[in-house]
All heavy atoms as TSV, in Angstrom:
chain	resi	resn	atom	element	x	y	z
A	1	MET	N	N	105.900	99.287	149.058
A	1	MET	CA	C	105.781	100.355	148.074
A	1	MET	C	C	106.575	100.026	146.805
A	1	MET	O	O	106.097	100.247	145.713
A	1	MET	CB	C	106.269	101.660	148.723
A	1	MET	CG	C	106.173	102.853	147.829
A	1	MET	SD	S	104.460	103.336	147.672
A	1	MET	CE	C	104.635	104.923	146.992
A	2	GLU	N	N	107.773	99.498	146.989
A	2	GLU	CA	C	108.624	99.169	145.843
A	2	GLU	C	C	107.997	98.047	145.012
A	2	GLU	O	O	108.059	98.073	143.781
A	2	GLU	CB	C	110.016	98.764	146.333
A	2	GLU	CG	C	111.029	98.651	145.212
A	2	GLU	CD	C	112.426	98.397	145.735
A	2	GLU	OE1	O	112.834	99.091	146.679
A	2	GLU	OE2	O	113.075	97.491	145.184
A	3	ASN	N	N	107.387	97.087	145.672
A	3	ASN	CA	C	106.731	95.989	144.980
A	3	ASN	C	C	105.569	96.514	144.130
A	3	ASN	O	O	105.360	96.067	143.012
A	3	ASN	CB	C	106.248	94.946	145.993
A	3	ASN	CG	C	105.803	93.680	145.312
A	3	ASN	OD1	O	106.237	93.390	144.212
A	3	ASN	ND2	N	104.949	92.937	145.967
A	4	GLU	N	N	104.830	97.470	144.668
A	4	GLU	CA	C	103.719	98.065	143.948
A	4	GLU	C	C	104.212	98.798	142.703
A	4	GLU	O	O	103.625	98.687	141.622
A	4	GLU	CB	C	103.015	99.083	144.867
A	4	GLU	CG	C	101.527	98.915	144.931
A	4	GLU	CD	C	100.933	99.899	145.918
A	4	GLU	OE1	O	100.843	99.570	147.104
A	4	GLU	OE2	O	100.572	101.006	145.468
A	5	THR	N	N	105.279	99.519	142.841
A	5	THR	CA	C	105.862	100.254	141.719
A	5	THR	C	C	106.340	99.290	140.642
A	5	THR	O	O	106.110	99.509	139.448
A	5	THR	CB	C	107.042	101.118	142.197
A	5	THR	OG1	O	106.598	101.973	143.250
A	5	THR	CG2	C	107.611	101.952	141.074
A	6	ASN	N	N	106.976	98.217	141.047
A	6	ASN	CA	C	107.433	97.207	140.085
A	6	ASN	C	C	106.257	96.589	139.339
A	6	ASN	O	O	106.339	96.358	138.130
A	6	ASN	CB	C	108.239	96.116	140.788
A	6	ASN	CG	C	109.632	96.595	141.186
A	6	ASN	OD1	O	110.112	97.597	140.670
A	6	ASN	ND2	N	110.255	95.888	142.120
A	7	GLN	N	N	105.174	96.318	140.050
A	7	GLN	CA	C	103.987	95.751	139.407
A	7	GLN	C	C	103.398	96.723	138.393
A	7	GLN	O	O	102.997	96.334	137.293
A	7	GLN	CB	C	102.942	95.374	140.458
A	7	GLN	CG	C	103.301	94.157	141.274
A	7	GLN	CD	C	102.255	93.873	142.355
A	7	GLN	OE1	O	101.405	94.708	142.642
A	7	GLN	NE2	N	102.346	92.686	142.935
A	8	MET	N	N	103.347	98.009	138.760
A	8	MET	CA	C	102.829	99.014	137.834
A	8	MET	C	C	103.724	99.137	136.613
A	8	MET	O	O	103.244	99.231	135.473
A	8	MET	CB	C	102.687	100.366	138.537
A	8	MET	CG	C	101.484	100.433	139.460
A	8	MET	SD	S	101.062	102.108	139.922
A	8	MET	CE	C	102.206	102.396	141.265
A	9	LEU	N	N	105.032	99.113	136.827
A	9	LEU	CA	C	105.959	99.194	135.700
A	9	LEU	C	C	105.815	97.988	134.775
A	9	LEU	O	O	105.827	98.126	133.551
A	9	LEU	CB	C	107.400	99.310	136.202
A	9	LEU	CG	C	107.815	100.677	136.732
A	9	LEU	CD1	C	109.220	100.604	137.326
A	9	LEU	CD2	C	107.757	101.724	135.632
A	10	ARG	N	N	105.673	96.801	135.358
A	10	ARG	CA	C	105.459	95.600	134.545
A	10	ARG	C	C	104.175	95.721	133.731
A	10	ARG	O	O	104.122	95.357	132.554
A	10	ARG	CB	C	105.421	94.361	135.431
A	10	ARG	CG	C	106.770	93.719	135.571
A	10	ARG	CD	C	106.685	92.334	136.210
A	10	ARG	NE	N	107.679	92.325	137.285
A	10	ARG	CZ	C	107.415	92.351	138.584
A	10	ARG	NH1	N	106.181	92.346	139.013
A	10	ARG	NH2	N	108.391	92.366	139.461
A	11	ALA	N	N	103.109	96.229	134.367
A	11	ALA	CA	C	101.830	96.391	133.665
A	11	ALA	C	C	101.967	97.384	132.512
A	11	ALA	O	O	101.435	97.158	131.415
A	11	ALA	CB	C	100.751	96.852	134.640
A	12	VAL	N	N	102.698	98.473	132.750
A	12	VAL	CA	C	102.907	99.464	131.697
A	12	VAL	C	C	103.723	98.854	130.560
A	12	VAL	O	O	103.405	99.038	129.380
A	12	VAL	CB	C	103.601	100.724	132.270
A	12	VAL	CG1	C	104.094	101.624	131.152
A	12	VAL	CG2	C	102.653	101.482	133.192
A	13	LEU	N	N	104.762	98.115	130.880
A	13	LEU	CA	C	105.589	97.488	129.850
A	13	LEU	C	C	104.801	96.456	129.047
A	13	LEU	O	O	104.937	96.371	127.819
A	13	LEU	CB	C	106.830	96.843	130.474
A	13	LEU	CG	C	107.880	97.820	131.007
A	13	LEU	CD1	C	108.994	97.072	131.731
A	13	LEU	CD2	C	108.433	98.675	129.891
A	14	GLU	N	N	103.957	95.686	129.697
A	14	GLU	CA	C	103.116	94.715	128.989
A	14	GLU	C	C	102.138	95.429	128.071
A	14	GLU	O	O	101.905	95.008	126.933
A	14	GLU	CB	C	102.369	93.833	129.989
A	14	GLU	CG	C	103.242	92.812	130.681
A	14	GLU	CD	C	102.476	92.009	131.740
A	14	GLU	OE1	O	101.229	92.051	131.741
A	14	GLU	OE2	O	103.140	91.350	132.560
A	15	SER	N	N	101.587	96.522	128.554
A	15	SER	CA	C	100.664	97.305	127.739
A	15	SER	C	C	101.376	97.877	126.521
A	15	SER	O	O	100.844	97.856	125.408
A	15	SER	CB	C	100.052	98.427	128.579
A	15	SER	OG	O	99.197	99.218	127.793
A	16	LEU	N	N	102.581	98.391	126.715
A	16	LEU	CA	C	103.358	98.920	125.598
A	16	LEU	C	C	103.686	97.839	124.580
A	16	LEU	O	O	103.641	98.076	123.366
A	16	LEU	CB	C	104.649	99.565	126.102
A	16	LEU	CG	C	104.508	100.936	126.769
A	16	LEU	CD1	C	105.849	101.367	127.357
A	16	LEU	CD2	C	104.013	101.963	125.775
A	17	ALA	N	N	104.011	96.652	125.066
A	17	ALA	CA	C	104.306	95.543	124.158
A	17	ALA	C	C	103.066	95.187	123.337
A	17	ALA	O	O	103.154	94.922	122.130
A	17	ALA	CB	C	104.795	94.330	124.942
A	18	HIS	N	N	101.910	95.219	123.970
A	18	HIS	CA	C	100.649	94.923	123.284
A	18	HIS	C	C	100.364	95.987	122.217
A	18	HIS	O	O	100.017	95.662	121.082
A	18	HIS	CB	C	99.511	94.865	124.319
A	18	HIS	CG	C	98.181	94.534	123.736
A	18	HIS	ND1	N	97.867	93.279	123.289
A	18	HIS	CD2	C	97.086	95.302	123.524
A	18	HIS	CE1	C	96.633	93.289	122.826
A	18	HIS	NE2	N	96.143	94.508	122.959
A	19	VAL	N	N	100.547	97.250	122.571
A	19	VAL	CA	C	100.330	98.341	121.616
A	19	VAL	C	C	101.331	98.235	120.466
A	19	VAL	O	O	100.966	98.426	119.294
A	19	VAL	CB	C	100.439	99.708	122.332
A	19	VAL	CG1	C	100.504	100.844	121.333
A	19	VAL	CG2	C	99.279	99.907	123.290
A	20	HIS	N	N	102.571	97.918	120.770
A	20	HIS	CA	C	103.588	97.772	119.733
A	20	HIS	C	C	103.218	96.643	118.755
A	20	HIS	O	O	103.370	96.801	117.530
A	20	HIS	CB	C	104.952	97.503	120.382
A	20	HIS	CG	C	106.075	97.418	119.412
A	20	HIS	ND1	N	106.557	98.511	118.732
A	20	HIS	CD2	C	106.810	96.353	118.992
A	20	HIS	CE1	C	107.530	98.126	117.939
A	20	HIS	NE2	N	107.713	96.825	118.083
A	21	ALA	N	N	102.735	95.544	119.282
A	21	ALA	CA	C	102.328	94.426	118.419
A	21	ALA	C	C	101.171	94.835	117.517
A	21	ALA	O	O	101.139	94.489	116.330
A	21	ALA	CB	C	101.932	93.227	119.280
A	22	LYS	N	N	100.224	95.597	118.058
A	22	LYS	CA	C	99.100	96.058	117.238
A	22	LYS	C	C	99.577	97.006	116.142
A	22	LYS	O	O	99.102	96.934	114.999
A	22	LYS	CB	C	98.050	96.757	118.108
A	22	LYS	CG	C	97.155	95.821	118.858
A	22	LYS	CD	C	96.024	96.586	119.530
A	22	LYS	CE	C	94.973	95.621	120.035
A	22	LYS	NZ	N	93.789	96.331	120.509
A	23	LEU	N	N	100.507	97.893	116.471
A	23	LEU	CA	C	101.038	98.812	115.464
A	23	LEU	C	C	101.789	98.059	114.365
A	23	LEU	O	O	101.682	98.401	113.185
A	23	LEU	CB	C	101.954	99.852	116.112
A	23	LEU	CG	C	101.249	100.946	116.905
A	23	LEU	CD1	C	102.281	101.812	117.624
A	23	LEU	CD2	C	100.385	101.801	116.005
A	24	ASP	N	N	102.540	97.054	114.748
A	24	ASP	CA	C	103.239	96.236	113.747
A	24	ASP	C	C	102.238	95.565	112.808
A	24	ASP	O	O	102.439	95.531	111.589
A	24	ASP	CB	C	104.111	95.181	114.422
A	24	ASP	CG	C	105.390	95.763	114.999
A	24	ASP	OD1	O	105.743	96.912	114.657
A	24	ASP	OD2	O	106.042	95.068	115.813
A	25	ALA	N	N	101.162	95.025	113.362
A	25	ALA	CA	C	100.135	94.383	112.542
A	25	ALA	C	C	99.488	95.396	111.602
A	25	ALA	O	O	99.216	95.097	110.430
A	25	ALA	CB	C	99.083	93.732	113.430
A	26	MET	N	N	99.253	96.606	112.086
A	26	MET	CA	C	98.672	97.647	111.240
A	26	MET	C	C	99.622	98.032	110.115
A	26	MET	O	O	99.191	98.261	108.980
A	26	MET	CB	C	98.312	98.881	112.082
A	26	MET	CG	C	97.098	98.683	112.954
A	26	MET	SD	S	96.746	100.087	114.036
A	26	MET	CE	C	96.483	101.386	112.879
A	27	ASP	N	N	100.912	98.097	110.411
A	27	ASP	CA	C	101.903	98.405	109.382
A	27	ASP	C	C	101.887	97.348	108.275
A	27	ASP	O	O	101.963	97.682	107.085
A	27	ASP	CB	C	103.313	98.487	109.979
A	27	ASP	CG	C	103.572	99.793	110.706
A	27	ASP	OD1	O	102.828	100.767	110.477
A	27	ASP	OD2	O	104.534	99.833	111.507
A	28	VAL	N	N	101.788	96.099	108.665
A	28	VAL	CA	C	101.754	95.016	107.681
A	28	VAL	C	C	100.501	95.129	106.815
A	28	VAL	O	O	100.561	95.016	105.589
A	28	VAL	CB	C	101.823	93.639	108.384
A	28	VAL	CG1	C	101.521	92.510	107.419
A	28	VAL	CG2	C	103.182	93.445	109.032
A	29	ARG	N	N	99.347	95.366	107.456
A	29	ARG	CA	C	98.097	95.498	106.697
A	29	ARG	C	C	98.148	96.695	105.760
A	29	ARG	O	O	97.696	96.623	104.615
A	29	ARG	CB	C	96.905	95.613	107.639
A	29	ARG	CG	C	96.558	94.312	108.327
A	29	ARG	CD	C	95.184	94.296	108.961
A	29	ARG	NE	N	94.858	95.481	109.718
A	29	ARG	CZ	C	94.960	95.602	111.039
A	29	ARG	NH1	N	95.393	94.594	111.760
A	29	ARG	NH2	N	94.611	96.715	111.652
A	30	LEU	N	N	98.687	97.811	106.214
A	30	LEU	CA	C	98.793	99.002	105.379
A	30	LEU	C	C	99.710	98.761	104.191
A	30	LEU	O	O	99.393	99.150	103.060
A	30	LEU	CB	C	99.295	100.186	106.209
A	30	LEU	CG	C	99.465	101.506	105.468
A	30	LEU	CD1	C	98.136	101.969	104.877
A	30	LEU	CD2	C	100.028	102.559	106.399
A	31	ALA	N	N	100.826	98.117	104.418
A	31	ALA	CA	C	101.755	97.819	103.317
A	31	ALA	C	C	101.091	96.912	102.288
A	31	ALA	O	O	101.240	97.123	101.073
A	31	ALA	CB	C	103.022	97.169	103.861
A	32	ARG	N	N	100.343	95.923	102.755
A	32	ARG	CA	C	99.640	95.015	101.843
A	32	ARG	C	C	98.600	95.793	101.038
A	32	ARG	O	O	98.480	95.635	99.820
A	32	ARG	CB	C	98.965	93.894	102.634
A	32	ARG	CG	C	98.391	92.814	101.742
A	32	ARG	CD	C	97.753	91.666	102.512
A	32	ARG	NE	N	98.511	91.265	103.675
A	32	ARG	CZ	C	97.984	91.137	104.902
A	32	ARG	NH1	N	96.704	91.382	105.102
A	32	ARG	NH2	N	98.719	90.750	105.910
A	33	PHE	N	N	97.844	96.666	101.709
A	33	PHE	CA	C	96.829	97.472	101.038
A	33	PHE	C	C	97.459	98.386	99.993
A	33	PHE	O	O	96.949	98.503	98.878
A	33	PHE	CB	C	96.051	98.299	102.069
A	33	PHE	CG	C	95.039	99.216	101.464
A	33	PHE	CD1	C	93.857	98.722	100.956
A	33	PHE	CD2	C	95.281	100.581	101.399
A	33	PHE	CE1	C	92.923	99.572	100.392
A	33	PHE	CE2	C	94.356	101.442	100.836
A	33	PHE	CZ	C	93.174	100.937	100.329
A	34	GLU	N	N	98.566	99.028	100.341
A	34	GLU	CA	C	99.248	99.911	99.388
A	34	GLU	C	C	99.719	99.124	98.171
A	34	GLU	O	O	99.627	99.600	97.041
A	34	GLU	CB	C	100.424	100.612	100.058
A	34	GLU	CG	C	100.017	101.697	101.013
A	34	GLU	CD	C	101.193	102.302	101.768
A	34	GLU	OE1	O	102.269	101.661	101.837
A	34	GLU	OE2	O	101.027	103.408	102.296
A	35	GLY	N	N	100.213	97.923	98.390
A	35	GLY	CA	C	100.659	97.091	97.270
A	35	GLY	C	C	99.508	96.681	96.372
A	35	GLY	O	O	99.634	96.662	95.145
A	36	GLU	N	N	98.363	96.361	96.974
A	36	GLU	CA	C	97.199	95.947	96.189
A	36	GLU	C	C	96.624	97.106	95.389
A	36	GLU	O	O	96.201	96.929	94.250
A	36	GLU	CB	C	96.118	95.387	97.116
A	36	GLU	CG	C	96.473	94.060	97.733
A	36	GLU	CD	C	95.494	93.635	98.817
A	36	GLU	OE1	O	94.564	94.405	99.138
A	36	GLU	OE2	O	95.671	92.532	99.361
A	37	THR	N	N	96.578	98.288	95.971
A	37	THR	CA	C	95.947	99.414	95.289
A	37	THR	C	C	96.857	100.086	94.278
A	37	THR	O	O	96.373	100.741	93.364
A	37	THR	CB	C	95.454	100.467	96.305
A	37	THR	OG1	O	96.538	100.892	97.115
A	37	THR	CG2	C	94.340	99.920	97.160
A	38	LYS	N	N	98.166	99.914	94.415
A	38	LYS	CA	C	99.092	100.566	93.489
A	38	LYS	C	C	98.835	100.105	92.058
A	38	LYS	O	O	98.725	100.908	91.151
A	38	LYS	CB	C	100.537	100.277	93.890
A	38	LYS	CG	C	101.542	101.052	93.072
A	38	LYS	CD	C	102.936	100.869	93.594
A	38	LYS	CE	C	103.898	101.756	92.856
A	38	LYS	NZ	N	105.246	101.665	93.375
A	39	GLY	N	N	98.697	98.817	91.855
A	39	GLY	CA	C	98.405	98.298	90.526
A	39	GLY	C	C	97.042	98.727	90.041
A	39	GLY	O	O	96.850	99.052	88.867
A	40	THR	N	N	96.080	98.766	90.941
A	40	THR	CA	C	94.716	99.144	90.582
A	40	THR	C	C	94.677	100.584	90.088
A	40	THR	O	O	94.029	100.882	89.085
A	40	THR	CB	C	93.783	98.986	91.801
A	40	THR	OG1	O	93.843	97.632	92.248
A	40	THR	CG2	C	92.359	99.316	91.445
A	41	PHE	N	N	95.366	101.486	90.776
A	41	PHE	CA	C	95.367	102.880	90.358
A	41	PHE	C	C	96.103	103.066	89.039
A	41	PHE	O	O	95.728	103.904	88.224
A	41	PHE	CB	C	95.962	103.778	91.447
A	41	PHE	CG	C	95.047	103.994	92.612
A	41	PHE	CD1	C	95.464	103.704	93.893
A	41	PHE	CD2	C	93.760	104.465	92.437
A	41	PHE	CE1	C	94.624	103.894	94.977
A	41	PHE	CE2	C	92.914	104.663	93.495
A	41	PHE	CZ	C	93.347	104.372	94.776
A	42	GLY	N	N	97.133	102.277	88.801
A	42	GLY	CA	C	97.834	102.348	87.530
A	42	GLY	C	C	96.939	101.922	86.378
A	42	GLY	O	O	96.915	102.560	85.314
A	43	GLU	N	N	96.183	100.854	86.578
A	43	GLU	CA	C	95.240	100.393	85.551
A	43	GLU	C	C	94.152	101.427	85.315
A	43	GLU	O	O	93.760	101.691	84.179
A	43	GLU	CB	C	94.605	99.069	85.978
A	43	GLU	CG	C	95.551	97.900	85.985
A	43	GLU	CD	C	94.922	96.650	86.590
A	43	GLU	OE1	O	93.678	96.596	86.688
A	43	GLU	OE2	O	95.668	95.752	86.972
A	44	LEU	N	N	93.664	102.010	86.386
A	44	LEU	CA	C	92.629	103.031	86.278
A	44	LEU	C	C	93.137	104.234	85.495
A	44	LEU	O	O	92.428	104.774	84.646
A	44	LEU	CB	C	92.157	103.455	87.669
A	44	LEU	CG	C	91.040	104.484	87.740
A	44	LEU	CD1	C	89.791	103.983	87.030
A	44	LEU	CD2	C	90.723	104.805	89.191
A	45	GLN	N	N	94.369	104.643	85.753
A	45	GLN	CA	C	94.949	105.779	85.025
A	45	GLN	C	C	95.047	105.461	83.543
A	45	GLN	O	O	94.744	106.305	82.696
A	45	GLN	CB	C	96.330	106.128	85.585
A	45	GLN	CG	C	96.942	107.350	84.935
A	45	GLN	CD	C	96.123	108.604	85.149
A	45	GLN	OE1	O	95.758	108.915	86.262
A	45	GLN	NE2	N	95.823	109.317	84.078
A	46	SER	N	N	95.438	104.244	83.193
A	46	SER	CA	C	95.523	103.851	81.779
A	46	SER	C	C	94.148	103.904	81.124
A	46	SER	O	O	94.007	104.378	79.994
A	46	SER	CB	C	96.083	102.438	81.654
A	46	SER	OG	O	97.406	102.397	82.099
A	47	GLN	N	N	93.132	103.432	81.824
A	47	GLN	CA	C	91.775	103.455	81.284
A	47	GLN	C	C	91.277	104.886	81.101
A	47	GLN	O	O	90.642	105.215	80.091
A	47	GLN	CB	C	90.832	102.671	82.187
A	47	GLN	CG	C	91.110	101.179	82.190
A	47	GLN	CD	C	90.298	100.437	83.237
A	47	GLN	OE1	O	89.551	101.031	84.000
A	47	GLN	NE2	N	90.462	99.120	83.277
A	48	LEU	N	N	91.572	105.751	82.072
A	48	LEU	CA	C	91.158	107.149	81.952
A	48	LEU	C	C	91.876	107.846	80.800
A	48	LEU	O	O	91.264	108.646	80.080
A	48	LEU	CB	C	91.413	107.888	83.267
A	48	LEU	CG	C	90.503	107.511	84.427
A	48	LEU	CD1	C	90.960	108.201	85.702
A	48	LEU	CD2	C	89.059	107.858	84.127
A	49	ASP	N	N	93.144	107.532	80.605
A	49	ASP	CA	C	93.884	108.101	79.471
A	49	ASP	C	C	93.266	107.663	78.149
A	49	ASP	O	O	93.106	108.469	77.222
A	49	ASP	CB	C	95.357	107.680	79.518
A	49	ASP	CG	C	96.130	108.337	80.646
A	49	ASP	OD1	O	95.638	109.335	81.220
A	49	ASP	OD2	O	97.234	107.836	80.970
A	50	TYR	N	N	92.896	106.399	78.056
A	50	TYR	CA	C	92.265	105.876	76.844
A	50	TYR	C	C	90.934	106.576	76.590
A	50	TYR	O	O	90.635	106.990	75.462
A	50	TYR	CB	C	92.062	104.359	76.969
A	50	TYR	CG	C	91.321	103.754	75.811
A	50	TYR	CD1	C	91.973	103.497	74.603
A	50	TYR	CD2	C	89.970	103.444	75.904
A	50	TYR	CE1	C	91.300	102.947	73.522
A	50	TYR	CE2	C	89.286	102.893	74.832
A	50	TYR	CZ	C	89.951	102.647	73.648
A	50	TYR	OH	O	89.282	102.117	72.576
A	51	ILE	N	N	90.128	106.726	77.637
A	51	ILE	CA	C	88.823	107.388	77.498
A	51	ILE	C	C	89.007	108.841	77.070
A	51	ILE	O	O	88.276	109.335	76.199
A	51	ILE	CB	C	88.019	107.289	78.815
A	51	ILE	CG1	C	87.598	105.833	79.041
A	51	ILE	CG2	C	86.813	108.208	78.801
A	51	ILE	CD1	C	87.029	105.566	80.417
A	52	ALA	N	N	89.975	109.527	77.657
A	52	ALA	CA	C	90.228	110.919	77.286
A	52	ALA	C	C	90.651	111.018	75.823
A	52	ALA	O	O	90.223	111.929	75.096
A	52	ALA	CB	C	91.294	111.520	78.199
A	53	GLN	N	N	91.466	110.083	75.372
A	53	GLN	CA	C	91.899	110.077	73.972
A	53	GLN	C	C	90.700	109.869	73.055
A	53	GLN	O	O	90.535	110.578	72.061
A	53	GLN	CB	C	92.933	108.975	73.748
A	53	GLN	CG	C	93.370	108.841	72.304
A	53	GLN	CD	C	94.254	107.613	72.076
A	53	GLN	OE1	O	94.611	106.915	73.016
A	53	GLN	NE2	N	94.581	107.356	70.835
A	54	LYS	N	N	89.852	108.902	73.383
A	54	LYS	CA	C	88.675	108.629	72.557
A	54	LYS	C	C	87.717	109.817	72.552
A	54	LYS	O	O	87.133	110.153	71.518
A	54	LYS	CB	C	87.942	107.371	73.044
A	54	LYS	CG	C	88.660	106.096	72.710
A	54	LYS	CD	C	88.729	105.954	71.195
A	54	LYS	CE	C	89.484	104.715	70.786
A	54	LYS	NZ	N	89.662	104.637	69.335
A	55	LEU	N	N	87.561	110.466	73.688
A	55	LEU	CA	C	86.692	111.641	73.765
A	55	LEU	C	C	87.219	112.746	72.855
A	55	LEU	O	O	86.447	113.407	72.143
A	55	LEU	CB	C	86.599	112.134	75.211
A	55	LEU	CG	C	85.682	113.313	75.477
A	55	LEU	CD1	C	84.250	112.970	75.098
A	55	LEU	CD2	C	85.753	113.710	76.935
A	56	GLY	N	N	88.527	112.934	72.846
A	56	GLY	CA	C	89.129	113.926	71.955
A	56	GLY	C	C	88.894	113.587	70.495
A	56	GLY	O	O	88.582	114.462	69.677
A	57	GLU	N	N	88.994	112.305	70.157
A	57	GLU	CA	C	88.743	111.879	68.774
A	57	GLU	C	C	87.290	112.136	68.393
A	57	GLU	O	O	87.002	112.615	67.286
A	57	GLU	CB	C	89.070	110.395	68.613
A	57	GLU	CG	C	90.546	110.081	68.679
A	57	GLU	CD	C	90.825	108.585	68.655
A	57	GLU	OE1	O	89.898	107.791	68.370
A	57	GLU	OE2	O	91.977	108.200	68.921
A	58	HIS	N	N	86.372	111.844	69.295
A	58	HIS	CA	C	84.954	112.062	69.006
A	58	HIS	C	C	84.648	113.555	68.857
A	58	HIS	O	O	83.879	113.946	67.968
A	58	HIS	CB	C	84.075	111.439	70.094
A	58	HIS	CG	C	84.063	109.949	70.073
A	58	HIS	ND1	N	83.593	109.217	69.015
A	58	HIS	CD2	C	84.480	109.043	70.997
A	58	HIS	CE1	C	83.714	107.928	69.268
A	58	HIS	NE2	N	84.255	107.793	70.464
A	59	ASP	N	N	85.238	114.366	69.700
A	59	ASP	CA	C	85.048	115.814	69.584
A	59	ASP	C	C	85.545	116.317	68.229
A	59	ASP	O	O	84.896	117.133	67.572
A	59	ASP	CB	C	85.776	116.555	70.709
A	59	ASP	CG	C	85.048	116.489	72.035
A	59	ASP	OD1	O	83.857	116.113	72.042
A	59	ASP	OD2	O	85.668	116.819	73.070
A	60	ARG	N	N	86.705	115.829	67.812
A	60	ARG	CA	C	87.265	116.221	66.515
A	60	ARG	C	C	86.356	115.779	65.378
A	60	ARG	O	O	86.061	116.545	64.456
A	60	ARG	CB	C	88.661	115.603	66.343
A	60	ARG	CG	C	89.355	116.057	65.060
A	60	ARG	CD	C	90.563	115.206	64.725
A	60	ARG	NE	N	90.102	113.850	64.443
A	60	ARG	CZ	C	90.681	112.740	64.934
A	60	ARG	NH1	N	91.734	112.821	65.702
A	60	ARG	NH2	N	90.207	111.553	64.644
A	61	ASP	N	N	85.873	114.528	65.453
A	61	ASP	CA	C	84.981	114.016	64.412
A	61	ASP	C	C	83.689	114.827	64.342
A	61	ASP	O	O	83.197	115.136	63.243
A	61	ASP	CB	C	84.653	112.542	64.660
A	61	ASP	CG	C	85.864	111.635	64.480
A	61	ASP	OD1	O	86.870	112.095	63.893
A	61	ASP	OD2	O	85.810	110.474	64.938
A	62	LEU	N	N	83.124	115.183	65.474
A	62	LEU	CA	C	81.908	115.995	65.485
A	62	LEU	C	C	82.160	117.369	64.865
A	62	LEU	O	O	81.333	117.885	64.112
A	62	LEU	CB	C	81.376	116.155	66.909
A	62	LEU	CG	C	80.688	114.933	67.504
A	62	LEU	CD1	C	80.386	115.166	68.980
A	62	LEU	CD2	C	79.417	114.611	66.747
A	63	TYR	N	N	83.299	117.948	65.181
A	63	TYR	CA	C	83.647	119.248	64.617
A	63	TYR	C	C	83.734	119.163	63.094
A	63	TYR	O	O	83.189	120.004	62.378
A	63	TYR	CB	C	84.981	119.725	65.221
A	63	TYR	CG	C	85.485	121.002	64.622
A	63	TYR	CD1	C	84.933	122.225	64.994
A	63	TYR	CD2	C	86.516	120.983	63.690
A	63	TYR	CE1	C	85.398	123.408	64.441
A	63	TYR	CE2	C	86.991	122.160	63.134
A	63	TYR	CZ	C	86.425	123.372	63.504
A	63	TYR	OH	O	86.886	124.535	62.948
A	64	VAL	N	N	84.390	118.119	62.597
A	64	VAL	CA	C	84.537	117.933	61.151
A	64	VAL	C	C	83.175	117.721	60.510
A	64	VAL	O	O	82.853	118.324	59.480
A	64	VAL	CB	C	85.488	116.749	60.843
A	64	VAL	CG1	C	85.444	116.376	59.367
A	64	VAL	CG2	C	86.914	117.082	61.277
A	65	LEU	N	N	82.327	116.912	61.110
A	65	LEU	CA	C	81.005	116.643	60.546
A	65	LEU	C	C	80.142	117.895	60.535
A	65	LEU	O	O	79.409	118.155	59.569
A	65	LEU	CB	C	80.303	115.538	61.333
A	65	LEU	CG	C	80.841	114.122	61.118
A	65	LEU	CD1	C	80.185	113.166	62.092
A	65	LEU	CD2	C	80.593	113.676	59.680
A	66	LYS	N	N	80.224	118.695	61.566
A	66	LYS	CA	C	79.437	119.931	61.616
A	66	LYS	C	C	79.903	120.911	60.549
A	66	LYS	O	O	79.091	121.636	59.960
A	66	LYS	CB	C	79.535	120.576	62.998
A	66	LYS	CG	C	78.710	119.881	64.031
A	66	LYS	CD	C	78.832	120.589	65.370
A	66	LYS	CE	C	78.036	119.876	66.453
A	66	LYS	NZ	N	78.169	120.515	67.759
A	67	ARG	N	N	81.189	120.941	60.278
A	67	ARG	CA	C	81.697	121.865	59.249
A	67	ARG	C	C	81.259	121.424	57.852
A	67	ARG	O	O	81.069	122.258	56.976
A	67	ARG	CB	C	83.225	121.913	59.311
A	67	ARG	CG	C	83.684	122.659	60.557
A	67	ARG	CD	C	85.054	123.097	60.454
A	67	ARG	NE	N	85.194	123.923	59.240
A	67	ARG	CZ	C	86.273	124.601	58.935
A	67	ARG	NH1	N	87.311	124.564	59.733
A	67	ARG	NH2	N	86.350	125.324	57.858
A	68	ARG	N	N	81.089	120.121	57.648
A	68	ARG	CA	C	80.687	119.595	56.350
A	68	ARG	C	C	79.183	119.780	56.099
A	68	ARG	O	O	78.752	119.810	54.961
A	68	ARG	CB	C	81.011	118.114	56.242
A	68	ARG	CG	C	82.472	117.831	56.112
A	68	ARG	CD	C	82.691	116.350	55.938
A	68	ARG	NE	N	84.114	116.036	55.931
A	68	ARG	CZ	C	84.584	114.819	55.988
A	68	ARG	NH1	N	83.768	113.785	56.046
A	68	ARG	NH2	N	85.885	114.605	55.976
A	69	THR	N	N	78.416	119.896	57.152
A	69	THR	CA	C	76.968	120.015	57.016
A	69	THR	C	C	76.613	121.462	56.680
A	69	THR	O	O	77.013	122.393	57.364
A	69	THR	CB	C	76.280	119.621	58.344
A	69	THR	OG1	O	76.703	118.328	58.710
A	69	THR	CG2	C	74.777	119.633	58.193
A	70	PRO	N	N	75.841	121.621	55.577
A	70	PRO	CA	C	75.489	122.999	55.172
A	70	PRO	C	C	74.443	123.618	56.086
A	70	PRO	O	O	73.721	123.083	56.763
A	70	PRO	CB	C	74.944	122.863	53.771
A	70	PRO	CG	C	74.822	121.401	53.480
A	70	PRO	CD	C	75.445	120.658	54.604
């Protein structure tokens, strides 16, 4: 009976080690993904800010042109 229990405990410990290794690998992949996307989102925000600024300029120009037109 004791031998059986030891075998089950060893199997559980091996399984836990396997799960732990998979979680570590996932952590590494997630950290890499976060690092890659952080710069991408920053660039995207800059582009959106530029587009919003240009849209505001165009709206202002249209308003001025409409006021000048009789």
